[in-house]
C-alpha positions as CSV (number, residue, x, y, z in Angstrom):
1,M,4.2,-28.0,-24.1
2,K,5.7,-31.4,-23.7
3,K,7.6,-32.1,-20.5
4,L,10.3,-34.8,-20.8
5,I,10.7,-37.0,-17.7
6,T,13.4,-39.4,-17.0
7,L,12.6,-42.6,-15.1
8,S,15.6,-44.4,-13.7
9,L,15.5,-48.1,-12.8
10,L,18.6,-49.4,-11.0
11,L,18.8,-53.1,-11.3
12,T,20.3,-54.2,-7.9
13,F,21.2,-57.5,-6.5
14,I,21.8,-58.6,-2.9
15,Y,25.2,-60.3,-2.2
16,P,27.3,-60.4,1.0
17,A,28.8,-57.0,1.6
18,N,32.4,-58.0,1.1
19,I,32.0,-60.2,-2.0
20,Y,33.4,-57.5,-4.3
21,A,36.2,-56.4,-2.1
22,E,38.6,-57.4,-4.8
23,E,37.9,-56.8,-8.5
24,T,37.7,-59.9,-10.7
25,K,41.3,-60.8,-11.7
26,K,41.9,-60.1,-15.4
27,P,43.5,-62.8,-17.6
28,E,47.2,-62.9,-18.1
29,V,48.3,-63.7,-21.6
30,N,51.5,-63.5,-23.5
31,A,49.8,-62.6,-26.8
32,H,50.5,-59.1,-28.1
33,G,46.9,-58.8,-29.4
34,A,44.0,-60.7,-27.8
35,I,40.2,-60.5,-27.2
36,I,37.3,-62.3,-25.7
37,M,34.0,-61.7,-27.5
38,D,30.5,-63.0,-26.6
39,Y,29.0,-64.5,-29.7
40,K,25.3,-63.8,-28.9
41,T,25.7,-60.1,-28.3
42,G,29.1,-59.3,-29.9
43,R,30.1,-57.7,-26.6
44,V,33.9,-57.5,-26.0
45,L,34.4,-59.0,-22.5
46,W,38.1,-58.3,-22.4
47,G,40.8,-57.1,-24.8
48,K,44.5,-56.4,-25.2
49,N,45.6,-54.3,-28.2
50,E,42.5,-55.7,-29.8
51,N,42.3,-52.9,-32.5
52,E,46.0,-52.9,-33.4
53,P,46.6,-54.0,-37.0
54,M,48.8,-57.1,-37.0
55,S,49.8,-60.1,-39.2
56,M,47.4,-62.9,-38.6
57,A,49.0,-65.9,-40.4
58,S,46.7,-68.8,-41.3
59,T,43.8,-67.5,-39.2
60,T,43.3,-65.8,-42.6
61,K,41.9,-69.1,-43.8
62,I,38.6,-68.6,-41.9
63,M,37.7,-66.0,-44.4
64,T,39.1,-68.1,-47.3
65,A,36.7,-70.8,-46.3
66,I,33.7,-68.5,-45.9
67,V,34.2,-66.9,-49.3
68,A,34.6,-70.3,-50.9
69,L,31.5,-71.7,-49.3
70,E,29.4,-68.7,-50.2
71,N,30.6,-68.5,-53.8
72,G,31.7,-71.9,-54.9
73,N,30.2,-75.3,-55.6
74,M,31.7,-77.9,-53.2
75,D,31.2,-80.6,-55.8
76,D,33.3,-78.9,-58.4
77,M,36.5,-80.6,-59.5
78,V,39.4,-78.3,-59.2
79,T,42.4,-78.6,-61.5
80,V,45.6,-77.7,-59.6
81,S,47.7,-75.0,-61.3
82,K,51.5,-74.7,-61.3
83,L,51.1,-71.6,-59.1
84,A,49.2,-73.6,-56.5
85,A,51.5,-76.5,-56.6
86,A,54.5,-74.2,-56.0
87,S,53.1,-72.7,-52.8
88,P,55.5,-72.5,-49.9
89,N,55.2,-74.9,-47.0
90,V,53.0,-76.0,-45.3
91,Q,52.0,-78.0,-48.4
92,M,49.7,-80.8,-49.3
93,H,52.1,-81.5,-52.2
94,L,49.5,-81.3,-54.9
95,T,50.9,-81.6,-58.4
96,P,50.1,-79.5,-61.5
97,G,47.1,-80.8,-63.4
98,E,45.9,-82.9,-60.4
99,K,42.1,-82.9,-60.0
100,I,40.5,-82.7,-56.6
101,R,37.0,-82.0,-55.4
102,L,36.6,-78.4,-54.0
103,G,34.9,-79.7,-50.9
104,D,37.9,-82.0,-50.2
105,L,40.3,-79.1,-50.6
106,M,38.3,-77.2,-47.9
107,Y,39.2,-79.9,-45.4
108,A,42.9,-79.6,-46.4
109,L,42.5,-75.9,-45.9
110,M,41.0,-76.0,-42.4
111,Y,42.3,-79.2,-40.9
112,T,46.0,-79.0,-41.9
113,S,46.3,-75.4,-43.1
114,Y,47.8,-76.4,-46.5
115,N,48.9,-73.4,-48.5
116,D,48.6,-75.1,-51.9
117,A,45.0,-75.9,-51.1
118,A,44.3,-72.2,-50.3
119,V,45.7,-71.1,-53.7
120,A,43.9,-73.8,-55.6
121,I,40.6,-72.8,-53.9
122,S,41.2,-69.1,-54.6
123,E,42.0,-69.6,-58.2
124,H,39.0,-71.8,-58.8
125,V,36.4,-69.7,-57.0
126,G,37.8,-66.2,-57.7
127,G,39.4,-66.7,-61.1
128,S,42.7,-65.5,-59.7
129,V,44.4,-65.1,-56.3
130,E,44.2,-61.4,-56.6
131,N,40.5,-61.3,-57.3
132,F,39.7,-63.8,-54.6
133,C,41.6,-61.7,-52.0
134,K,39.5,-58.7,-53.1
135,M,36.4,-60.8,-52.4
136,M,37.8,-61.7,-49.0
137,T,38.5,-58.0,-48.1
138,D,35.1,-56.9,-49.4
139,K,33.4,-59.6,-47.4
140,A,35.3,-58.5,-44.2
141,K,34.2,-54.9,-44.6
142,E,30.6,-56.0,-45.3
143,I,30.4,-57.8,-42.0
144,G,32.1,-55.1,-40.0
145,A,35.8,-56.2,-40.0
146,V,36.8,-52.9,-41.5
147,N,40.5,-52.9,-40.4
148,T,41.4,-56.0,-42.3
149,L,43.2,-56.4,-45.7
150,F,43.8,-59.7,-47.4
151,E,46.6,-60.0,-49.8
152,T,46.9,-63.8,-49.7
153,P,44.3,-66.5,-49.2
154,S,46.8,-68.6,-47.2
155,G,47.9,-66.1,-44.6
156,L,51.5,-66.0,-45.7
157,D,52.9,-62.5,-45.2
158,K,52.7,-60.2,-48.3
159,G,52.5,-56.5,-48.6
160,D,50.0,-55.0,-46.1
161,H,48.2,-58.2,-45.3
162,H,46.8,-57.6,-41.8
163,S,43.9,-57.8,-39.4
164,T,43.1,-57.1,-35.8
165,A,42.1,-59.3,-32.9
166,Y,38.7,-57.5,-32.9
167,D,38.2,-58.0,-36.7
168,L,39.1,-61.7,-36.5
169,A,36.5,-62.1,-33.7
170,I,33.9,-60.5,-35.9
171,I,34.9,-62.8,-38.8
172,A,34.7,-65.9,-36.4
173,K,31.3,-64.7,-35.2
174,Y,30.1,-64.6,-38.8
175,A,31.5,-68.0,-39.5
176,L,29.7,-69.5,-36.5
177,D,26.4,-68.8,-38.2
178,N,27.4,-70.9,-41.2
179,E,26.4,-74.6,-40.7
180,E,28.6,-75.8,-43.6
181,F,31.6,-74.1,-42.1
182,M,31.0,-75.5,-38.6
183,S,30.6,-79.0,-40.1
184,L,33.8,-78.5,-42.0
185,I,36.0,-77.7,-38.9
186,S,34.5,-80.0,-36.2
187,G,35.9,-83.3,-37.2
188,S,39.2,-84.9,-36.2
189,E,40.5,-86.6,-39.4
190,K,39.6,-87.0,-43.0
191,V,40.7,-89.1,-46.0
192,V,40.4,-87.4,-49.4
193,R,41.3,-88.7,-52.8
194,T,42.3,-87.5,-56.3
195,E,42.9,-89.5,-59.4
196,R,46.6,-89.7,-58.4
197,R,46.7,-90.4,-54.7
198,E,45.1,-90.5,-51.3
199,Y,45.6,-87.8,-48.6
200,Y,45.2,-88.3,-44.9
201,L,44.3,-85.1,-43.0
202,V,44.4,-84.5,-39.3
203,N,42.7,-81.5,-37.6
204,K,45.5,-79.5,-35.9
205,N,43.1,-77.7,-33.6
206,R,44.1,-79.1,-30.2
207,L,41.4,-77.0,-28.4
208,L,38.8,-79.4,-29.7
209,R,40.4,-82.2,-27.7
210,E,41.7,-80.3,-24.7
211,F,39.0,-77.8,-23.7
212,K,35.4,-78.6,-22.7
213,G,32.9,-77.2,-25.1
214,A,35.4,-76.2,-27.8
215,N,34.0,-76.2,-31.3
216,G,36.5,-74.2,-33.5
217,M,38.4,-72.6,-35.1
218,K,41.9,-72.0,-36.7
219,T,45.6,-72.0,-35.9
220,G,48.2,-69.8,-37.6
221,F,52.0,-69.1,-37.8
222,T,54.4,-67.1,-39.8
223,N,57.8,-65.7,-38.9
224,K,56.2,-62.2,-38.9
225,A,53.0,-63.1,-37.1
226,G,54.2,-65.5,-34.5
227,H,51.8,-68.2,-33.2
228,C,48.2,-67.2,-33.5
229,F,44.9,-68.8,-32.8
230,V,41.2,-68.0,-33.2
231,G,39.2,-70.2,-30.8
232,T,35.5,-70.8,-30.1
233,A,33.8,-72.8,-27.4
234,K,30.2,-73.2,-26.0
235,R,29.1,-74.1,-22.6
236,D,25.4,-74.2,-21.7
237,D,23.9,-71.2,-23.6
238,M,27.1,-69.1,-23.8
239,Q,29.3,-69.2,-26.9
240,L,32.7,-67.4,-26.6
241,I,35.2,-66.3,-29.3
242,T,38.8,-65.7,-28.4
243,V,41.7,-64.5,-30.5
244,V,45.4,-64.5,-29.7
245,L,47.9,-62.9,-32.1
246,A,51.7,-63.2,-31.6
247,S,51.6,-65.4,-28.5
248,G,55.2,-66.1,-29.2
249,W,57.7,-67.8,-31.5
250,G,59.4,-71.2,-31.7
251,S,58.2,-74.2,-29.7
252,K,57.5,-72.0,-26.6
253,G,55.2,-69.8,-28.7
254,R,53.5,-72.8,-30.2
255,E,52.5,-74.0,-26.8
256,Q,51.8,-70.6,-25.4
257,K,48.9,-69.9,-27.9
258,W,47.0,-72.8,-26.3
259,V,47.8,-71.6,-22.8
260,D,46.7,-68.0,-23.7
261,T,43.5,-69.3,-25.3
262,K,42.5,-71.5,-22.4
263,R,43.1,-68.6,-20.0
264,L,40.8,-66.4,-22.0
265,M,38.1,-69.0,-22.3
266,N,38.2,-69.8,-18.6
267,Y,38.0,-66.2,-17.7
268,G,35.0,-65.7,-19.9
269,F,33.1,-68.7,-18.7
270,E,33.9,-68.3,-15.0
271,N,33.1,-64.6,-14.7
272,Y,30.3,-63.8,-17.1
273,E,26.6,-64.7,-17.2
274,Y,23.7,-63.5,-19.1
275,K,21.4,-61.0,-17.5
276,E,18.0,-60.1,-19.0
277,V,17.9,-56.3,-18.6
278,I,14.8,-55.5,-20.7
279,V,11.9,-57.7,-21.7
280,K,10.4,-57.1,-25.1
281,D,6.8,-55.6,-24.8
282,D,7.1,-55.0,-21.1
283,E,5.5,-51.7,-20.1
284,A,8.0,-48.8,-19.7
285,G,5.2,-46.4,-18.5
286,K,2.0,-44.7,-19.5
287,I,1.6,-41.5,-21.4
288,E,-1.4,-39.2,-21.2
289,V,-3.0,-38.4,-24.5
290,Y,-4.9,-35.2,-25.1
291,R,-7.7,-34.7,-27.7
292,S,-8.6,-38.4,-27.9
293,K,-11.1,-40.7,-26.4
294,N,-8.1,-42.9,-25.6
295,T,-6.8,-40.8,-22.7
296,N,-3.6,-42.8,-22.0
297,I,-1.4,-45.2,-23.9
298,P,1.0,-47.8,-22.4
299,A,4.5,-47.4,-23.7
300,L,6.3,-50.6,-24.4
301,Y,10.0,-51.6,-25.0
302,S,10.3,-52.4,-28.7
303,E,12.8,-55.1,-28.1
304,G,14.4,-57.1,-25.3
305,L,18.0,-56.9,-24.1
306,I,20.2,-59.7,-22.7
307,I,23.8,-59.0,-22.1
308,P,26.7,-60.9,-20.5
309,V,27.9,-59.3,-17.3
310,N,30.4,-60.0,-14.6
311,K,29.7,-59.8,-10.9
312,E,30.8,-56.2,-10.6
313,E,28.7,-55.1,-13.5
314,L,25.6,-56.7,-12.0
315,E,25.6,-54.0,-9.4
316,I,25.9,-51.1,-11.8
317,I,23.4,-51.8,-14.6
318,S,20.8,-49.1,-14.9
319,V,18.0,-48.3,-17.4
320,H,17.0,-44.7,-17.9
321,E,13.7,-44.2,-19.7
322,E,13.1,-41.0,-21.5
323,I,9.4,-40.5,-22.5
324,P,7.1,-37.5,-22.7
325,E,4.7,-36.9,-19.9
326,S,1.9,-36.3,-22.4
327,L,1.1,-36.2,-26.1
328,K,-1.6,-34.8,-28.4
329,A,-3.5,-37.2,-30.6
330,P,-3.2,-38.7,-33.1
331,V,-0.9,-41.5,-32.1
332,V,-0.3,-44.5,-34.3
333,L,0.3,-48.0,-33.1
334,G,4.1,-48.6,-33.0
335,D,5.0,-44.9,-33.0
336,K,8.3,-44.2,-31.2
337,L,7.5,-42.4,-28.0
338,G,10.9,-42.3,-26.3
339,T,14.1,-44.1,-25.6
340,A,15.4,-46.5,-22.9
341,K,19.1,-45.9,-22.3
342,V,21.0,-48.8,-20.8
343,Y,24.2,-47.9,-18.8
344,L,27.0,-49.9,-17.2
345,G,28.0,-47.5,-14.5
346,D,28.3,-44.2,-16.3
347,Q,29.0,-45.7,-19.7
348,L,26.2,-45.9,-22.3
349,Y,25.8,-49.5,-23.5
350,T,22.9,-49.3,-25.9
351,E,19.6,-47.6,-26.6
352,I,16.2,-49.2,-27.2
353,S,13.1,-47.5,-28.6
354,I,10.0,-47.2,-26.5
355,I,6.8,-47.4,-28.7
356,A,3.1,-47.0,-28.5
357,S,1.2,-50.1,-27.6
358,E,-2.0,-48.9,-29.4
359,G,-3.2,-46.0,-31.4
360,A,-5.2,-42.9,-30.4
361,E,-7.4,-41.1,-32.9
362,R,-7.8,-37.4,-32.6
363,H,-11.2,-36.6,-31.1
364,D,-12.2,-32.9,-30.8
365,L,-14.7,-30.5,-32.2
366,K,-12.7,-29.9,-35.4
367,T,-12.3,-33.6,-36.2
368,S,-15.9,-34.4,-35.3
369,L,-17.1,-31.8,-37.7
370,E,-14.8,-33.1,-40.4
371,K,-16.2,-36.6,-40.0
372,V,-19.8,-35.4,-40.1
373,I,-19.4,-33.2,-43.2
374,S,-17.3,-35.9,-45.0
375,S,-20.0,-38.4,-44.3
376,W,-22.7,-36.0,-45.4
377,I,-21.2,-35.2,-48.8
378,G,-20.1,-38.8,-49.4
379,L,-16.4,-38.1,-49.7
380,S,-13.8,-40.6,-48.5
381,T,-11.5,-38.1,-46.8
382,W,-12.0,-34.5,-45.7
383,A,-8.8,-33.6,-47.6
384,D,-11.0,-33.5,-50.7
385,V,-13.2,-30.7,-49.3
386,K,-12.1,-27.2,-50.1
387,V,-13.2,-25.8,-46.8
388,E,-10.9,-25.2,-43.8
389,L,-12.1,-25.2,-40.3
390,P,-10.4,-23.2,-37.6
391,E,-8.3,-24.9,-35.0
392,F,-10.2,-25.3,-31.7
């Protein structure tokens, strides 16, 4: 009978005794919904009403850009419709029948958040605004932003158009993997032309100019949503994503979204660092194997684990390995033998499979006789022989 043993490895670190006398001070933000997410792992480092559905204004346009990049040809010429030209402010002031390159419209979308550009893009790529919004919602669900519904490509309030701080962080995380998208949002100014006129576009993302390491992403405001912002920044090997929804209204709210974002970014960069908790292919233990010439098999971690942790969490990371004390052959290379459970305090963070580093063929009287007889009668497998030997 198998006996399950649990090996517990507490990862401890030596610091002065009083260094954690006071818990790390949490960020103070005015935003009603907010989040800090680590890009590499997707771990939420801090949140405030992060799962509450809210209006998200022009942060919507992150997904507008993603769907257009993945489904459109940036060299296409877009003919502006009457519907697009009639979009509410903020406008590029495109005119019906005006022709403009799709790739140029993307800069107007992300730099200056023009609503007529958003509608023109959605009609060209999706065939209609409604179908394009369905594409946006479907894409959100596909990548894990399941509490998001897009009813406009611009972010203007309509019907049940909403997202959450968490979902917007998931969308931003996905966008960070798209090189075309990152190239699109990283510049400061752009001149685009149509057959009718020239447009001068300035990137409204102040974070790019005011915060070290900033590399994205999108502002937003409506009367319902208030001032919103999805921000991204990278310092050394850490890339953070922040979202603030409803940081305020009016000129005070416009400034507050930048204050909130910088506080969140500073909190993340100043308090978190990556810790390698498990190394892929390191040995988790040895398992005794019966009825085989290979009497024991090293059990290995199937994958590594690096997570961002703060100072308090460094003291409470633990890995609990659950593997059997022994097994009967046969064992196949790569077989799952057990599980490593990683905890932060008493909270389960994740589980990683523990696998066999090598195989172990069954070797006993029964299998030996099978091999001899199989060889003797020239059969490829004993399964073809209509004789059954007793279990020894």
